[in-house]
ZADREN-776733 format. One record per residue (C-alpha): residue in one letter; x, y, z. Coordinates in steps of 0.1 Angstrom, whole numbers, padded with zeros to 4 digits, always signed. Each point is the difference from the previous one (the first is absolute). Layout:
N
AXYZ;...
//
This chain:
591
M+0364+1430+1046;P+0001+0029-0027;V-0030-0001-0027;T-0002+0029-0019;S-0018+0006-0032;R+0036+0002-0020;T+0012-0032-0018;H+0031-0009-0015;S+0002-0002-0037;V+0003-0038-0004;S-0032-0008+0024;S-0020+0028-0026;A+0008-0024-0029;P-0001-0033+0014;H-0015-0014-0037;R+0036+0013-0016;V+0019-0018+0025;T-0026-0034-0003;E+0011+0002-0039;I+0038+0003+0007;R-0004-0030+0024;E-0017-0021-0024;L+0025+0007-0031;F+0030-0003+0026;L-0013-0033+0012;S-0007-0014-0036;H+0034+0009-0010;A-0013+0027-0024;T+0016+0026+0012;D+0031+0005+0026;D-0003+0040+0001;L-0011+0011+0034;S+0011+0030-0005;R-0037+0018+0009;L+0000-0016+0032;R+0017+0016+0033;P+0035-0015+0000;V-0007-0020+0034;V-0027-0019-0018;A+0018-0007-0030;R+0033-0015+0017;S-0023-0019+0023;W-0020-0015-0031;Q+0031-0011-0015;R+0014-0016+0029;S-0033-0017+0005;R-0002-0014-0036;A+0037-0008-0001;A-0004-0018+0034;G-0032-0025-0019;V-0028+0012+0025;D-0033-0008-0014;A-0021+0032-0007;Q-0031-0027+0001;V+0006-0022+0028;D+0013+0007+0035;R+0025-0028+0006;G-0007+0006+0039;Y+0042-0005+0010;H+0008-0004+0031;D+0030+0008+0025;E+0013+0003+0034;G+0003+0035+0008;R+0006+0019+0038;V+0000+0034+0013;D+0019+0000+0031;E-0020+0006+0030;R+0016+0037+0009;T-0014+0010-0035;I-0036-0014+0009;L-0002+0014+0035;A+0009+0036-0016;A-0022+0000-0027;E-0029-0016+0019;P-0014+0032+0009;H-0002+0021-0032;L-0009-0029-0018;R-0028-0007+0020;K-0013+0036-0004;L+0004-0003-0038;D-0017-0032-0002;D-0032+0014+0015;V-0001+0024-0026;A+0005-0021-0028;A-0027-0023+0013;D-0027+0025-0005;I+0006+0003-0036;G+0008-0039-0009;G+0035+0003+0005;H+0026-0019+0015;V+0035+0007+0017;S+0026-0026-0003;L+0037-0006+0015;S+0027-0019-0024;S+0033-0010+0011;P+0033+0009-0016;N-0002-0028-0030;G-0037+0012-0009;V-0021-0027+0021;L-0029+0010+0017;V+0000-0005+0039;N-0031-0002+0022;P+0008+0022+0032;G-0031-0007+0013;F-0015+0037+0006;L-0009+0005-0035;R-0029-0013-0020;G+0006-0029-0023;D-0006-0004-0039;A-0013-0035-0010;D+0017+0006-0034;F+0033+0005+0011;P+0010-0019+0035;P+0030+0004+0018;G+0028-0018-0019;Y-0013+0012-0033;S+0032+0013-0019;L-0006+0038-0014;L+0034+0001-0017;E-0005+0011-0036;A+0014-0034-0012;S-0027-0017+0018;C-0028+0020-0008;G+0006+0032-0027;S-0005+0032+0007;N-0011+0010+0036;G+0005+0027+0027;E+0024-0021+0025;G+0019-0017-0028;V+0006+0031-0020;A+0012+0016+0032;L+0025-0026+0006;E+0010+0002-0038;E+0003+0037-0004;G+0013+0006+0037;R-0028+0024+0012;G-0031+0009+0002;V-0027-0007-0027;W-0036+0005-0009;L-0016-0021-0033;A-0036+0013-0012;P-0024-0032-0007;E+0009-0001-0036;E+0038+0000+0009;H-0003-0036+0014;F+0017-0025-0023;R-0025-0026+0010;E-0036+0000-0007;D-0014-0008+0035;M+0019+0026+0013;R-0014+0029-0025;G-0027+0012+0026;N+0017+0009+0030;W+0027+0034+0006;C+0033-0015+0012;F+0024+0022+0024;A+0030-0013+0017;S+0027+0015+0019;L+0033-0017+0015;V+0008+0004+0037;R+0040+0000+0001;D+0019-0006+0031;P+0012+0035+0017;F+0034-0011-0002;H+0012-0009-0032;N-0022-0004-0035;R-0013-0037+0004;V-0034-0007-0003;R-0020-0012+0033;A-0038-0001-0017;V-0025+0011-0026;V-0031+0019+0008;G-0028-0007-0024;L-0033+0019-0005;T-0025-0016-0024;L-0031+0023-0008;P-0027-0013-0022;A-0008+0023-0033;A-0036-0002+0002;K-0002+0018+0037;V+0025+0027-0005;Q-0009+0027-0027;G+0025+0027-0006;L+0027-0014+0017;E+0034+0018+0001;P+0028-0028+0000;S+0030+0021+0005;S-0015+0015+0033;T-0014-0031+0012;L+0037-0018-0005;L+0012+0031+0017;T-0018-0010+0033;L+0009-0036-0004;E+0034+0012-0003;G-0004+0022+0031;I-0010-0030+0023;A+0029-0022-0010;S+0022+0032+0004;R-0017-0003+0039;I+0006-0036+0003;E+0037+0008-0005;R-0001+0023+0026;D-0015-0026+0025;L+0025-0021-0012;E+0029+0025+0010;T-0017+0007+0029;R-0004-0035+0017;M+0043-0001-0003;S+0018-0014+0029;S+0024+0021+0011;R+0027-0024-0012;E-0015+0003-0038;R+0002+0035+0007;T+0039+0000+0008;L+0005-0023-0031;L-0017+0023-0022;R+0019+0030+0011;E+0033-0015-0005;Y-0015-0016-0034;L-0006+0037-0013;T+0031+0013+0013;V+0023-0028-0017;S-0020+0004-0029;R+0003+0036-0008;R+0038+0001+0009;R+0008-0031-0021;G-0015+0012-0027;K-0006-0031-0029;A+0016-0026+0025;A-0023-0028+0009;V-0016+0003+0036;F-0012-0028+0021;V-0010+0006+0032;T-0018-0026+0027;D+0001-0013+0037;G-0008-0034-0005;K-0038+0007-0004;H-0008+0029-0023;S+0023+0011-0026;F+0004+0028-0023;M+0016+0004-0037;N+0004+0030-0024;A-0007-0006-0038;A+0035-0010-0006;A+0001-0027+0021;T-0036-0012-0013;S+0012+0001-0037;S+0034-0016+0002;L-0004-0026+0031;D-0016-0030-0002;G-0013-0027+0024;A+0037-0013+0008;D+0017+0031-0001;L-0028+0012+0030;S+0008-0032+0019;V+0039+0009-0002;L-0009+0035+0008;T-0021-0011+0032;G+0028-0024+0010;Y+0026+0024+0004;A-0025+0026+0012;T-0009-0023+0029;G+0038-0005+0011;V+0003+0037+0002;M-0034+0001+0022;S+0014-0029+0024;S+0031+0016+0006;G-0007+0038-0005;Q+0032+0005-0022;R+0004+0013-0032;S+0009-0026-0027;S+0013+0004-0037;V+0004-0025-0026;E+0004-0007-0041;V-0021-0022-0011;M-0015-0013-0035;L-0040+0002+0000;T-0020-0018-0024;G-0021+0031-0012;F+0027+0029+0006;G+0034-0017-0009;P+0034+0009+0021;A-0008+0023+0028;S+0008+0013+0030;I-0021-0001+0032;E+0000+0023+0029;V-0021-0010+0027;S-0005+0024+0033;P-0017-0006+0030;V-0031+0021+0007;E-0009+0003+0038;L-0036-0007+0007;P-0022+0013+0027;G+0001-0023+0030;A+0024-0021-0008;G+0017-0017-0029;F+0011+0009-0035;G-0009+0003-0034;A+0022+0001-0029;V+0003+0022-0031;A+0016-0017-0031;V+0018+0023-0026;V+0006-0019-0034;R+0021+0011-0029;P+0015-0013-0030;Q+0032-0007-0007;L+0021+0008-0031;V+0015-0036-0008;R+0018-0007-0032;R-0024-0028-0015;A+0031-0014-0014;R+0012-0011+0031;M-0036-0015+0009;H+0004-0032-0023;G-0037+0010-0013;D-0028-0018+0022;P-0004+0015+0037;V+0000-0035+0014;V+0027-0017+0006;S-0004-0038-0005;V+0019-0019-0030;P+0021-0035-0006;E+0028+0002+0011;I+0035+0026+0004;S+0024-0008-0028;S+0036+0017-0007;S-0019+0020-0026;A-0018+0016+0031;D-0030+0008-0017;Q-0023-0019+0021;L-0010-0002+0034;P-0002-0030+0027;Q-0026-0027-0001;G-0023+0003+0026;I+0006+0039+0012;D-0031+0013-0007;G-0003+0038+0006;Q+0001+0033-0013;S+0015+0025+0029;M+0032+0021-0007;S+0020-0020+0025;L-0005-0035-0013;R+0009+0019-0034;Q+0034+0015+0012;T+0008-0036+0016;V-0008-0018-0029;S+0024+0025-0022;S+0025-0005+0025;A-0003-0037-0002;R+0003+0004-0039;T+0030+0020+0007;A+0021-0028+0021;V-0008-0027-0028;E+0008+0023-0029;Q+0034+0009+0018;R+0004-0034+0019;R+0003+0019+0032;S-0002-0016+0033;V-0035+0010+0016;A-0015+0002+0035;V-0037-0001+0000;L-0012+0015+0035;G-0041-0001+0011;E-0021-0012+0028;P-0009-0038+0005;G-0023-0006-0027;S+0008+0030-0024;G+0009-0022-0030;K+0035-0003+0002;A+0000-0035-0009;R-0019+0004-0033;L+0023+0027-0012;V+0030-0014+0011;E-0013-0033-0018;A-0007+0024-0032;I+0035+0015+0002;A+0017-0035+0006;G-0020-0010-0032;A+0022+0023-0021;L+0033-0012+0010;D+0017-0034+0000;D+0017-0023+0024;V-0017+0013+0028;I+0007-0017+0035;R-0032+0003+0027;I+0003+0002+0033;D-0023+0003+0027;A+0018+0020+0032;R-0027-0016+0021;D+0009-0035-0004;A+0020-0017+0023;N+0024-0010-0031;A+0003+0033-0011;S+0040+0002+0012;A+0007-0030-0016;R-0015+0010-0033;I+0020+0034-0002;R+0032-0021+0008;E-0011-0024-0026;A-0012+0029-0026;I+0036+0027+0009;A+0021-0033-0007;G-0020-0009-0035;P+0004+0017-0036;G-0026+0024+0012;S-0021+0028-0017;V-0031+0014+0019;F-0006-0002+0036;C-0035+0001+0004;I-0003+0001+0040;A-0034+0005+0011;H-0008+0015+0041;A+0041+0012-0005;D-0011+0024+0031;E-0003-0036+0023;L+0034-0009-0017;K+0029-0002+0028;L+0025+0027-0007;S+0031-0027-0005;D-0016-0013-0027;A-0011+0031-0014;R+0039+0011+0000;D+0008-0033-0014;V-0025+0009-0033;A+0015+0036-0001;A+0033-0012-0006;R-0009-0018-0025;L-0020+0028-0020;R+0031+0021+0005;G+0023-0027-0014;S-0019-0008-0034;V-0014+0025-0027;R-0024-0028-0010;D-0018-0005+0033;T-0034+0018+0010;A-0023-0003+0031;I-0037+0003+0000;I-0009+0001+0038;T-0036+0008+0013;A-0002+0015+0038;A-0027+0015+0023;N+0028+0024+0017;G+0034+0014-0014;T+0020-0020+0030;D+0039-0001+0000;A+0001-0031-0022;V-0022+0013-0027;R+0022+0034-0003;V+0028-0022+0000;I-0009-0018-0029;A-0016+0028-0018;D+0030+0020+0004;A+0022-0026-0015;G-0021-0007-0025;G-0004+0038-0010;A-0041-0010+0004;L-0025+0019-0014;E-0029+0006+0030;V-0032-0009-0013;V-0032+0008+0029;L-0031-0015-0002;A-0028+0023+0018;P-0023-0015+0020;L-0036+0000-0010;R-0014+0026+0021;R+0024+0024-0018;R-0010-0012-0030;R-0036-0002-0001;E-0007+0002-0036;D+0016-0036-0006;I-0024-0017+0024;P-0030-0005-0024;L+0019-0009-0030;L+0020-0027+0026;A-0036-0010+0015;R-0015-0008-0033;A+0029-0021-0015;I-0002-0023+0030;A-0037+0000-0004;R+0008-0012-0035;E+0026-0027+0011;N-0031-0015+0024;G-0020-0008-0026;D-0004+0033-0022;R-0025+0018+0025;R-0015+0032+0002;L+0007+0022+0029;S-0027+0026+0011;R+0004+0038-0002;K-0005+0003+0036;L+0023-0028+0011;V+0029+0014-0023;A-0007+0030+0017;T+0003-0014+0034;L+0033-0016-0008;T+0015+0034-0017;N-0011+0015+0033;S+0024-0024+0026;D+0036+0001+0006;W+0006-0034-0004;P+0030-0004+0029;G+0004-0035-0020;N+0003+0017-0032;I-0007-0024-0033;A+0004-0029+0019;Q-0031+0009+0025;L-0021+0014-0031;R+0007-0034-0018;Q-0012-0020+0031;V-0029+0024+0006;V-0015+0003-0037;S+0008-0037-0005;D-0019-0013+0031;A-0029+0029-0011;V-0002-0017-0034;R-0004-0036+0014;R-0024+0012+0025;S-0020+0018-0028;R-0030-0014-0013;G-0018+0028-0023;I+0011+0013-0031;E+0026+0022+0012;V+0016+0002+0030;G-0010+0025+0026;E+0009+0016+0034;N-0024-0028+0015;D+0025-0030-0008;L+0025+0016+0021;P+0003-0013+0034;E-0004+0024+0030;D+0032-0007+0014;F+0019+0009-0034;H-0025+0036+0003;R+0017+0004+0035;L+0033-0006-0011;L-0001+0022-0027;T-0013+0029+0019;K+0024-0005+0029;G+0031+0001-0027;R-0003+0038-0005;L+0032+0020+0011;S+0009+0035+0003;R+0034+0012-0019;L+0018+0003+0032;E-0013-0034+0013;D+0013-0014-0036;A+0033+0016+0004;E+0001-0018+0034;L-0010-0033-0013;V+0030+0005-0024;E+0026+0008+0026;I-0014-0030+0019;R+0004-0025-0024;S+0037+0011-0012;A+0012+0001+0039;L-0015-0038+0000;R+0015-0012-0029;E+0032+0020+0008;A+0001-0020+0035;K-0012-0030-0017;G-0034-0005+0021;N+0018+0009+0033;R-0028+0027+0015;R+0024+0011+0028;L+0026+0007-0027;A-0022+0018-0022;A-0017+0020+0031;E+0041+0010+0003;I+0005+0011-0035;L-0035+0018+0001;E+0013+0018+0034;I-0033-0007+0013;G-0010-0021+0032;R-0007-0039-0004;S-0033+0007+0015;T-0012+0026-0024;F+0014-0021-0028;Y-0018-0029+0011;R-0031+0019+0000;R+0003+0019-0034;M+0005-0040-0016;D-0030-0009+0015;Y-0015+0029-0013;F+0009-0007-0037;R-0005-0036+0001;N-0036+0005+0015;R-0007+0022-0031;G+0010-0027-0024;F+0035+0008-0008;D+0028-0026-0002;L+0031+0009+0016;
//
């Protein structure tokens, strides 16, 4: 390392720095203008954090440097440590959160063992802590340290960054005893250390797999083309994101993005969705497949904010309030979420209440139709509730039609007999007071007859796989209902990344079961049984499969469960139809 006859101006007057420090620690002055700016900022942060300048409080924490970075760093740091040993110095490696690690190939320092926190807030001004705070390589002269017991060493530190984006992977530190090095040129020594950090970064890039290189090329291409948009690229194992994504997306948002990206990786088909993200607000996500070497796909997601009139958003982005009222300024109890599709659904429900219109609520089984209908019905009077699946449904309808009537609330209307539907439709056409609220998984003839007669407003509840940003809020709401339990971040990410063929009903079952099984402070992934893991991962559908599932369900409803007739409606062979039914059932989807 460079040692020359020139020294920096600060080290030429250590007594002056010591005098400033004593005045600063005693609060006799806050004037640090005669110090290097980087040192002045560090001392101010150290004092503000309550660091004791006289006592080592020995803060310890957990820190980790990933194995790939350690392997890339080993040959370079071994050589540097050998040189440092000749003059009584030490080389260290710290995690991105400022904690010393012991990679095994470096000599240890008894005063600074593995796990020791070098953050400024833990031990004041030091090379690693200042480098992390300043975001760049730094050096400190012996007298520039904040803590007394560190004031006998020169300190240098350089950041090792990920070669693909700006994330810090490790911090390389070099400590040299002032008593054994004379005429040290700190800037040149730091330059040498930064050169070593750069070589480590180049080795990291060289160790990339061909899949990572493909992802990186796609990431760079899309980032340049899309300007300031947030860009996220992943293959399920590796991921890259640009500064716009890092600064705007929080952990829950990344889980949502990963969920949509996983769907595209599975299908190889492009996808586009409008969402409400916690850190981004209303946005559109475009996800495109990235063909990877060997086999399979990665995915690149581009997130763009949408210009939405805040007056229509009703304040907080999370939809969860007591009940729908005729004033239409409230949202349904139990319908937790923040997705754009959910907001549009609730807005349509409000319109139905305000105008006292008939409404047809459509959605897959378990998607929350019953809760929304109960909220709508709760704002109206004289509600007659009928379940089309009940054995006495026809009798109940005839009885209701013969009575004074008002609001016919019919659940599972797609399973209603067509003759009963026509009777309800005739009553609606003959009255200006009567309305109908119906739920259905598909728009069968019975549904269309009632909806057309009542001039029904169609409200569609999208399945959870198309509004993933609602899953964390729903899961946490379910956990609160089951004893106010806290869900781990990893568990929430797993739930968000799953397709939920049974929608909210299935999510409720899984989360409730995990809460019952949990014995820790928070509910974690380990509280999910293996059969749940298998069910959640096998539910993923491509866009074509998703469309096929809708067609099969519609045909079965229209054929009233007759599989032969349903196959004829779809104009496919019976054996093919039965095989596709088995395929979807085996993946957990209710037909």
